[in-house]
N, C-alpha and C positions, 0 to 999 in steps of 0.2 A: 334598026333597034333589036335588041336581043329577045330571045323567046319568051325569057322571062317578064321584060319591060310589055311586051306586046299583050301577053296574059293579062296582066295587071292593069292595062288601059281597057281591055275589054272588062275586065272585073268592076274597074270605076264607072264603065259606061251601065252596067247592070245594076249597080248600085245605085246609080243615078236614075235610070228607069224606074226601080223599085222605092225612089223618093229619098234615098240616103244622100248625104253630102259629102264627097270622100274629100279628105285633106291629109296633107303631109304634117310632119310633126313643127315645121319651120312655119307654116301658114295658118297653125293650129286657132280656131275660133269656135268653141264648144257651144257657144250662142248661135250660129249660122243656121240651124235647123235642130228640129226635135230629134232628127236620127244623123248622126255622125259617125262615119267610117274615117278613122284614122289610121294612115300608113305608118308603117316602121315605128309601132308606139312601142318605148321602152319598156320591159319588165325586167324583174332579178333572173329571169330565165333566157334573156337576151330579147331582142326585138321581136314583137309579133308582127306579121305582113299585115294585117288590119284588127283594129280592136273597134268593135262596134259599142257606141254610147247611145243612149235614150234618154235624153232629159239630164245629159250630161254625167250620167252613170253607165260604167262598162256593164255590159249585158251579154256581150258574145266577142267571138274571135274567129277570124278567117285565116287560113293559111293558104297561100296563093302559090300553086305550082304553074310550070310551062305546060302549054296543052298537052305535049306529048305523054304527061305523065295519066291522063285520060282514066282508063280503065283501072288504073293501080293507085287511086286516091286513098284508098283504104290503108296502104303502107305508111301514109304518114299521118294517120288518124291520132297517133300520141302527141304530136306536136300541138295542135291546138289544146289538147286535154292538158298540156304540162302548162301553156298559158292561161287555161281557165281557173287554175289555183296559184298562178305568180301573184307576186305583190305588184300591184298597178297604183299609178298616181290617180288621184279624185276616187277610189273606190271607197266605197262606206261600208259594203258589206263583206263578210269573212266567208261567204259560201261561194262554191267555184260558180265561173260564169256559166249559164245554163244552155247557151247557144253556140254550137262547135261545127264549125264548117270548113271544108277542104274545098278548094276551087281551081280551076283551070280558067282559061277565057271560054270554054266549051262547055264544062262541066261544073256542077255545084253537088257536093255531097254534105247533108246535114247531118249530126250526130246529138241527139237529145242527151245532155250530161245528166240530167236527173233521171231520166228513164233507164240510161246504164247505171246509176248507182242505185236504184232500185231492183234492178235485176241482180246485179253483183251482191247485194245484202239480203238476195230471197223474197224480197217484199212483192214481186209481181214476176209472173212468168215470163220467159224470154220469148215464148211465142206469143204474146199480144201486145205488139208495139203500139204505144198511144199515138193517136193523130190530132194534130193541132187544128182547129178550125182555119178553113180556108186554104189547108196545105194541099199539094199536089202530089207529096211523095211521102213517103212512110220514113220515120226515122232512122237513119244510118242506111239508108238508100242512096244511090246515085240517081241523078236525073239530068238530063241534058237541059241546058239553059233555053 
């Protein structure tokens, strides 16, 4: 098994533990669960490693990297940001996807795209990151799985 395949297998397992149904495009069934994570989802910016759909609507994207990427996940932050604004099938909203993740089989990094946009536009101080209910790490921080 390649390092990338190993990382994806571990990401699939973590998604399942969190209540998501992970599927490839070939066996796609958006009605399989409320939360579906679709592997290799086609976009006009190339295939996203995973697109997260809730009630059949895209809400986030995961950029998967092999475990060796570990502490360097911030270097790929631009990839999920690019997919967040890409044209996606079944997308009804024109706003960027709010939930962006970079992940290995061992680490997950969350970026709150709405918070980043507020910071860039000067509507919120960069020193006050928002915290979502029930979250264990702050937006833009890396946490072990």
